[in-house]
C-alpha positions in Angstrom: 27.4 8.6 -17.0 26.8 10.7 -13.8 25.7 13.7 -15.9 23.2 11.5 -17.8 21.8 10.0 -14.6 21.5 13.5 -13.0 19.7 14.9 -16.0 17.3 12.0 -16.4 16.6 11.6 -12.7 16.2 15.4 -12.3 13.8 15.4 -15.2 11.8 12.5 -13.7 11.6 14.3 -10.4 10.4 17.5 -12.1 7.5 15.5 -13.7 6.7 14.1 -10.3 6.6 17.6 -8.8 4.3 18.9 -11.5 1.9 16.0 -11.1 2.0 16.6 -7.3 1.0 20.2 -7.8 -1.7 19.2 -10.3 -3.1 16.7 -7.8 -3.1 19.3 -5.0 -5.1 21.7 -7.2 -7.4 19.3 -9.0 -8.4 16.7 -6.4 -10.8 19.1 -4.6 -12.2 20.1 -8.0 -12.8 16.5 -9.0 -14.4 15.6 -5.6 -16.7 18.6 -5.8 -17.8 18.2 -9.5 -17.9 14.4 -9.7 -19.4 13.7 -6.2 -18.3 10.8 -4.0 -20.0 8.2 -6.2 -18.5 9.2 -9.5 -15.1 10.0 -8.0 -15.1 6.5 -6.3 -16.1 5.0 -9.6 -13.2 6.8 -11.4 -10.8 5.4 -8.9 -12.3 1.9 -9.3 -12.1 2.1 -13.1 -8.6 3.4 -12.7 -7.8 0.2 -10.8 -9.3 -1.9 -13.5 -7.3 -0.1 -16.1 -4.2 -0.9 -14.0 -5.1 -4.6 -14.4 -5.5 -4.1 -18.1 -2.0 -2.7 -18.2 -0.5 -6.0 -17.4 -1.8 -7.5 -20.7 1.4 -6.2 -22.3 2.8 -9.5 -20.9 5.7 -7.6 -19.3 6.9 -6.2 -22.6 7.5 -2.6 -21.4 10.5 -3.3 -19.2 11.7 -5.9 -21.7 11.5 -3.3 -24.5 13.4 -0.7 -22.4 16.1 -3.3 -21.5 16.6 -4.6 -25.1 16.6 -1.0 -26.5 19.4 -0.1 -24.0 21.3 -3.3 -24.8 21.1 -3.1 -28.6 22.0 0.6 -28.4 25.1 -0.2 -26.4 25.9 -3.0 -29.0 25.2 -0.5 -31.9 22.9 -3.0 -33.5 20.5 -0.9 -35.6 18.8 -3.8 -37.2 17.9 -5.3 -33.8 16.6 -1.9 -32.6 14.3 -1.6 -35.6 13.1 -5.2 -35.4 12.3 -5.1 -31.7 10.4 -1.8 -32.1 8.2 -3.1 -35.0 7.6 -6.5 -33.4 6.5 -5.0 -30.1 4.4 -2.3 -31.8 2.4 -4.9 -33.7 1.8 -7.0 -30.6 0.7 -3.9 -28.5 -1.6 -2.6 -31.3 -3.5 -5.9 -31.2 -3.8 -5.8 -27.4 -5.1 -2.2 -27.5 -7.7 -3.1 -30.2 -9.0 -6.1 -28.2 -9.4 -3.9 -25.0 -11.2 -1.3 -27.1 -13.7 -3.9 -28.3 -14.1 -5.1 -24.7 -14.9 -1.6 -23.2 -17.0 -0.6 -26.2 -19.1 -3.8 -25.8 -19.4 -3.2 -22.0 -20.5 0.4 -22.5 -22.9 -0.3 -25.4 -24.7 -3.3 -23.9 -24.0 -3.1 -20.1 -23.3 0.6 -19.4 -26.2 0.6 -17.0 -24.4 -1.6 -14.6 -22.4 1.4 -13.4 -25.2 3.8 -13.0 -26.7 4.4 -9.6 -30.2 3.0 -9.3 -32.8 5.1 -10.9 -30.4 7.3 -12.8 -29.9 7.3 -16.7 -27.0 5.3 -18.0 -26.0 7.2 -21.1 -23.2 9.1 -19.3 -21.6 5.8 -18.1 -21.9 4.2 -21.6 -20.0 7.1 -23.1 -17.5 7.0 -20.3 -16.7 3.3 -20.9 -16.3 3.8 -24.6 -13.8 6.7 -24.0 -11.9 4.4 -21.7 -11.7 1.8 -24.5 -10.3 4.5 -26.8 -7.8 5.5 -24.1 -6.5 1.9 -24.0 -6.5 1.6 -27.8 -3.9 4.4 -28.0 -2.0 3.6 -24.8 -0.6 0.2 -25.7 1.2 1.1 -29.0 2.3 4.3 -27.2 4.0 2.3 -24.5 6.5 1.0 -27.1 7.7 4.5 -28.1 7.8 5.5 -24.4 9.9 2.4 -23.5 12.3 3.1 -26.3 12.9 6.7 -25.1 13.6 5.3 -21.7 15.9 2.7 -23.1 17.8 5.4 -25.0 18.0 7.3 -21.7 16.1 10.3 -23.3 13.9 10.8 -20.2 14.2 14.6 -20.5 12.4 14.5 -23.9 9.7 12.2 -22.7 9.2 14.3 -19.6 9.1 17.6 -21.2 6.3 16.4 -23.4 4.5 14.9 -20.4 4.7 18.1 -18.4 3.2 20.3 -21.1 0.5 17.7 -21.8 -0.4 17.4 -18.1 -0.6 21.2 -17.6 -2.7 21.8 -20.7 -5.1 19.0 -19.8 -5.4 20.2 -16.2 -6.1 23.8 -17.4 -8.8 22.6 -19.7 -10.4 20.4 -17.0 -10.3 23.3 -14.5 -12.0 25.6 -16.9 -14.7 23.3 -18.3 -15.6 20.8 -15.7 -19.1 20.9 -14.2 -21.1 18.4 -12.1 -23.1 17.5 -15.2 -20.1 16.7 -17.5 -17.4 15.8 -14.9 -16.9 12.1 -15.4 -17.1 12.1 -19.3 -14.9 15.3 -19.6 -12.3 13.8 -17.2 -12.0 10.6 -19.3 -12.2 12.5 -22.7 -9.4 15.0 -21.9 -7.2 12.3 -20.5 -7.7 10.2 -23.7 -7.0 13.1 -26.1 -4.0 14.2 -24.1 -2.6 10.6 -24.2 -3.1 10.4 -27.9 -1.2 13.6 -28.5 1.6 12.6 -26.2 2.3 9.2 -27.7 2.1 10.5 -31.3 4.8 13.0 -30.3 6.9 10.2 -28.7 6.7 8.3 -32.0 7.6 11.4 -34.1 10.6 12.1 -31.8 11.9 8.5 -32.2 11.6 8.8 -35.9 14.1 11.7 -36.0 17.6 10.8 -37.1 19.0 12.6 -34.0 17.1 10.2 -31.8 17.6 6.9 -33.5 15.4 7.1 -36.6 13.3 4.3 -35.2 10.0 4.0 -36.9 7.3 1.4 -37.8 8.4 -0.7 -40.8 6.4 -3.9 -41.3 9.2 -5.7 -43.0 11.2 -5.4 -39.7 8.6 -7.5 -37.8 10.2 -10.6 -36.4 8.4 -13.4 -34.6 11.8 -14.4 -33.1 12.2 -10.9 -31.6 8.6 -11.0 -30.3 9.2 -14.4 -28.7 12.4 -13.1 -27.1 10.6 -10.1 -25.6 7.7 -12.2 -24.3 10.0 -14.8 -22.8 12.0 -12.2 -21.0 9.0 -10.2 -20.1 7.0 -13.1 -18.8 8.7 -12.8 -15.4 7.8 -9.1 -15.3 4.3 -10.0 -16.4 3.7 -12.3 -13.5 5.3 -9.7 -11.2 3.1 -7.0 -12.7 -0.1 -9.0 -12.2 0.7 -9.6 -8.5 1.9 -6.0 -8.0 -1.3 -4.6 -9.5 -3.3 -6.9 -7.3 -1.4 -5.8 -4.3 -1.6 -2.1 -5.0 -5.0 -1.8 -6.7 -7.2 -4.4 -5.1 -7.8 -2.3 -1.9 -9.9 0.2 -3.8 -11.9 -2.6 -5.5 -12.5 -4.5 -2.2 -13.7 -1.3 -0.5 -15.9 -0.3 -3.5 -17.5 -3.7 -3.9 -18.1 -4.4 -0.3 -18.6 -1.0 1.3 -19.7 0.9 -1.8 -18.1 3.3 -4.3 -19.0 6.4 -2.1 -16.6 5.1 0.6 -13.7 4.7 -1.8 -12.6 8.4 -1.7 -12.0 8.2 2.0 -9.4 5.5 1.3 -8.1 6.5 -2.1 -7.3 10.1 -1.3 -4.8 9.5 1.6 -3.6 6.4 -0.4 -2.9 8.6 -3.4 -1.0 11.1 -1.3 1.3 8.4 0.1 1.5 7.0 -3.4 3.4 10.2 -4.3 6.1 9.0 -2.0 6.2 5.7 -3.9 6.1 7.6 -7.2 9.1 9.7 -6.2 11.0 6.7 -5.1 10.4 4.8 -8.3 11.1 8.0 -10.3 14.4 8.3 -8.6 15.3 4.7 -9.6 13.7 4.7 -13.1 16.8 5.8 -15.1 19.0 3.1 -13.6 17.6 0.0 -15.3 19.0 0.8 -18.7 22.2 1.9 -17.0 22.5 -1.4 -15.1 21.7 -3.2 -18.4 24.5 -1.4 -20.2 27.0 -1.9 -17.5 26.1 -5.6 -17.3 26.6 -6.0 -21.0 30.2 -4.6 -20.5 30.8 -6.8 -17.4 31.3 -3.8 -15.1 30.3 -5.6 -11.9 32.3 -3.5 -9.5 30.8 -0.3 -11.0 27.4 -1.8 -10.6 28.0 -2.5 -6.9 29.3 1.1 -6.3 26.4 2.7 -8.1 23.9 0.4 -6.3 25.2 1.1 -2.8 25.6 4.9 -3.3 22.3 5.4 -5.1 20.3 3.2 -2.6 21.7 5.4 0.3 20.3 8.5 -1.4 16.9 7.1 -2.3 16.4 5.4 1.1 17.2 8.7 2.9 14.8 10.7 0.8 11.9 8.2 1.1 12.3 7.9 4.9 12.2 11.7 5.2 9.1 11.9 3.1 7.5 9.1 5.2 8.3 11.0 8.4 6.8 14.2 7.0 3.6 12.3 5.9 3.1 10.7 9.2 3.1 14.1 11.0 1.6 16.4 8.5 -0.6 14.1 6.4 -3.8 14.3 8.5 -3.6 18.1 9.1 -3.0 18.6 5.4 -6.1 16.5 4.4 -8.2 18.4 7.0 -7.4 21.8 5.3 -7.4 20.4 1.8 -10.7 18.5 1.7 -12.3 19.0 5.1 -12.5 17.4 8.6 -14.7 14.5 7.3 -11.7 13.2 5.2 -9.1 14.1 7.8 -10.9 12.2 10.6 -11.1 9.0 8.4 -7.4 9.3 7.6 -6.3 9.6 11.3 -5.1 6.0 11.7 -5.2 5.0 8.1 -2.3 7.2 7.2 0.1 5.3 9.5 -0.5 1.9 7.7 -0.4 3.5 4.3 3.0 5.3 5.0 4.5 2.1 6.4 3.2 0.1 3.3 4.6 2.7 1.0 8.1 3.1 2.6 8.9 -0.5 3.5 9.8 -1.7 -0.1 12.3 1.2 -0.4 14.6 -0.4 2.1 15.9 -2.0 -1.2 14.8 0.5 -3.8 16.9 -0.8 -6.8 16.1 -4.5 -6.5 13.7 -4.6 -9.4 15.7 -2.3 -11.6 19.0 -4.3 -11.1 17.6 -7.8 -11.3 15.5 -7.0 -14.4 18.7 -5.6 -16.1 20.6 -8.8 -15.5 17.6 -11.1 -16.2 17.4 -12.4 -12.7 14.0 -11.0 -11.8 12.3 -14.4 -11.7 12.1 -14.2 -7.9 9.4 -11.5 -8.2 7.4 -13.8 -10.5 7.5 -16.5 -7.9 6.9 -14.6 -4.7 4.9 -11.5 -5.6 1.8 -13.6 -6.5 1.9 -15.1 -3.0 2.2 -11.7 -1.4 -0.7 -10.4 -3.5 -2.9 -13.5 -2.6 -2.1 -12.9 1.1 -3.1 -9.2 0.7 -6.4 -10.0 -1.0 -7.3 -12.7 1.6 -6.5 -10.4 4.6 -8.4 -7.5 3.0 -11.5 -9.6 2.5 -11.3 -10.9 6.1 -10.5 -7.5 7.7 -12.7 -5.1 5.7 -15.9 -5.7 7.5 -14.8 -5.7 11.1 -12.1 -3.1 10.8 -13.1 -1.1 7.8 -10.5 1.0 5.9 -7.8 0.5 8.5 -8.2 -3.3 8.1 -7.6 -3.1 4.4 -4.6 -0.9 4.8 -3.1 -3.2 7.5 -3.6 -6.2 5.1 -1.2 -4.5 2.7 1.5 -4.1 5.2 1.8 -7.8 6.3 3.2 -9.3 3.0 5.9 -6.6 2.9 7.1 -7.6 6.3 7.6 -11.1 5.0 8.9 -10.7 1.5 11.0 -7.5 1.5 13.7 -9.2 3.5 13.7 -12.1 1.0 14.1 -9.8 -1.9 17.0 -8.0 -0.2 18.9 -11.2 0.5 18.4 -12.4 -3.1 19.6 -9.0 -4.5 22.7 -8.9 -2.3 23.5 -12.5 -3.4 23.7 -11.4 -7.1 25.6 -8.3 -6.2 28.1 -10.5 -4.2 27.5 -8.1 -1.3 26.7 -9.2 2.3 23.3 -8.0 3.5 24.8 -6.6 6.7 27.2 -4.4 4.6 24.3 -3.2 2.4 22.2 -2.2 5.5 25.2 -0.5 7.1 26.1 1.6 4.1 22.7 2.2 2.5 19.9 2.0 5.1 21.1 2.8 8.6 22.5 6.3 7.7 18.9 7.3 6.6 17.3 6.8 10.0 18.8 9.7 12.0 18.1 12.5 9.5 14.5 11.3 9.2 14.2 11.1 13.0 15.5 14.6 13.4 13.0 15.8 10.8 10.1 14.1 12.6 11.1 15.5 16.0 11.3 19.0 14.7 7.8 18.7 13.2 6.4 17.3 16.4 8.2 20.0 18.4 6.8 22.7 16.2 3.4 21.3 16.6 3.4 22.8 20.2 3.6 26.3 18.6 1.9 25.7 15.2 -1.4 24.0 15.2 -1.0 23.0 11.6 -4.4 24.3 10.8 -3.4 26.4 7.8 -1.3 25.9 4.7 1.1 28.5 6.1 1.7 26.5 9.2 2.3 23.3 7.3 4.6 25.0 4.8 6.6 26.6 7.7 6.9 23.2 9.5 7.9 21.5 6.2 10.5 24.1 5.3 12.2 24.2 8.8 12.2 20.4 9.2 13.4 19.9 5.6 16.3 22.3 6.2 17.3 20.4 9.3 17.1 17.2 7.3 19.3 18.6 4.6 22.0 19.5 7.1 21.8 16.1 8.7 21.9 14.4 5.2 25.0 16.4 4.3 26.8 15.6 7.4 25.6 12.1 8.2 24.7 10.4 4.9 27.1 11.8 2.4 30.7 10.6 2.5 33.7 13.1 2.5 34.4 12.4 -1.1 30.7 12.9 -2.1 30.6 16.2 -0.2 33.8 17.3 -1.9 32.4 16.4 -5.3 29.1 18.1 -4.7 30.8 21.2 -3.3 32.9 21.4 -6.5 29.9 21.0 -8.7 28.0 23.8 -6.8 31.0 26.1 -7.1 31.4 25.5 -10.8 27.7 26.1 -11.4 27.8 29.3 -9.4 30.8 30.4 -11.4 29.0 29.9 -14.7 26.1 32.0 -13.4 
């Protein structure tokens, strides 16, 4: 079990690292070639696509959960039936979305074009986005099955190659004239190749021999998935509203050209969120399998230990982003972007880190079918976020929108923590003592070293930033080893390191 978790989580982290490198290289290229208007429009359409993603009715986590459960039960008929039933539903959703975007582009593509400019580019752009969604939804089924089978390394290897090839093509071919259409087109082609490979892998006997067979379609299985997934669907709507509405509010009220000043620092802090969710991703099918076998004590042990690790890592990344975020943006994209991010980064980091006080809540509660609390409370949080954003965007600008995102977390994160601990039969105080409090001191040491080094390094070059990050991270690792890991965990890891060194 530990080996599978390490392989899957390590693979997920590798994908995250590759995407981070790609973001670092490609964002200046996109900003230069698309310009602020088209780049802001790309971010806004990305937010809209995020909303479209919830039209799966929460089936993606449901598919992964049932794939893991039926695999543990060795029920091959159920595995085939769930796959075909979900695939048929997702194909219909993808087709409807393609028709929507095709119609928007064909008849109303001019609504996206700046005044006085031709609209043909935007028409083609919207049609490509429709094709992107046509392929995405059936592909989600194969991706969810690979996750449920805990074959993350296969999925991630394909994703890495796909991302690197797509980025190389974009870097080589993009120009200000073709930027927006080329970006959408290469993304759509890459996605098609990736999902077809996922389906081909699943069809291999070594990986389950799961394939589309119309006779395996079952309306009962589809209803079962939708009923289970409906809670995730409601949660997904609210989460998308909470995370993606900021860009739309800014774009609609302040204009698309202002969006990059918010979206770029927001995307940087989203990498902290992305790593956090990546570290937890492989645990939902694990919790589902353990729950099916009534291994409650093992679930508690895994939950506490893994939470301690993830909280420590996310806190450290948040501390680094607070100190180095603005200097990095200054060097990366220029002082205009850095100046806008000066106070914005504080709210964005806090908004990003706060939910990771309880990083496995959604994974665990979904695995045991107790995730209804998110369906009940997340819409309230999202509504609060939208309302505050609309009120604060005019008087306080970008900082007001970012602050509006923080407020719901202060209210609802403690409620989710209490509910999660109730089902774990674990006192909240014990969870905080074992999984959260140990993370503060290493992160604080890291922040102090970064601030202290700021007296000697101005952080006005990549070399200075890398030097500060390496020294502070080394200090954090020492503090993590001594203050976060237990004696048994240090002994286990020391043994693993010795064995690995011996094999080399």
